[in-house]
Residue, then its C-alpha position, 0 to 999 in steps of 0.5 A: m529513559l528515552e536516551q537509553a531506549f534509543e541506545a538499546l534500539k541500535t542493537y535491538d534484535y527480536g528475542v531481546d526484552r521488548h520492554v526496553l523500547d517502551p519509552i519510544d512507544e510512549a514518546a510516539v503517543n506523548t508528542r502528538k501535540d508537541p511538533a518540536a518533540r515529534k520532529d526530534l523523535e522522527s529524526r532519531l528514528l531516521a538515524v537508526l533506519q539509516s544506520s547499520a543497526p540490525r534488521d529488527a531494529r530498522d523494522y521497528a523504526c519503520r513501524q514507528l514512522h508508520t505512525i509519526g512519519t512526515a515528508a522528512s522520512v520519505p527519502a530514507l524509506e524510499a531508499l529501502l524499497a529495493n531491499p528485499d529484507l526491508s522493503h515490506m516495512a518501508r512500504y508499511a510506513l509510506e502507505r500511512i504517511p499522508a504527505r504526497e511525497a510518500g506516494q510519489a516515492l512509491e510511483r517513482q520506484l514502481r518504474k524501477l523495481n522488479g519481482n516481489v518488491k515491485i509487486g509490493v509497491i503495486s499493493s501499496l499504491g492500491t492501499r494509498g488509492q493512487g497510481v491508476s495510470l501506472l497500474k493500467p499497463l501492468l494489467q497486461d504485464s508478462d509477469e502474471a503475478v504483476a498483472r494480478a497485483a495490478a488488478i487487485a490494486l485497481g479494485r482497491i482504488a475503485s475510482v471511476d478511472a480504475n474501473k475504466a482501466l479494468a474494463s479496457a483490459k483483456p485478462r489472460p484466462a488464468l486471471a479472469d476471476v481476479f479481474a472480475d473480483a476487482s471490477m466487482a469491488c469497483a462497482e460496489k464502491l462506485l454505487s456507494t459513492g453516487h456513480a450508479k451509471e458506471a456501476k450499472a455498466t460494470y455489472q452488465r459487463l460482468l454478467k455478459n462474460n459468464p462469470p463464476e456463480l458468486i460473481r454472477l449473483a453479486a452482479e445481479r444484486g448490484l444491478k437491481a440496486c442500481 
């Protein structure tokens, strides 16, 4: 059954009966405690990903690698990050793969990419909680969408260093609320993880900048909690 499923995957397009791929779904679950079978399944998925299979087939392979992928999957996924059609799903897989190589691939490509695929990589770094030193200079990027994405990613990371990066930046007026939201996210996370001093300083900074009412109320509550 698994052999037939992989044969079907080679030409799979949405609209085709999805159940033909059920044996692959089942194998992804059943191989959890079988490293050799897991490795074989990953290799088969990578072969599809690196082939000329339809986009939908390769999207499916990325979805599965999101669950079972290891460092062995990273080179193939990294190669797709510049592809507008496949970048999103490649990032989806890299966000979840625990191997450090996955994060390194995203950081590498951040330096090379532009436009929407770069913004996507920024978001993925935020999801993985890494790359503060690379995201910090992007807060002043000439592309407003890049600066916005960097601020949101740092707010998601919400570490002491991410908070410092946001505090040192001077957002253009159009992004002031985005930066304030990101700083608020940092403050809340810092307060919950025992960094009350840093959280307090962030709340005070936000209140000095005449923030929107929702931010003001949240910062006042946070300050009291400190």
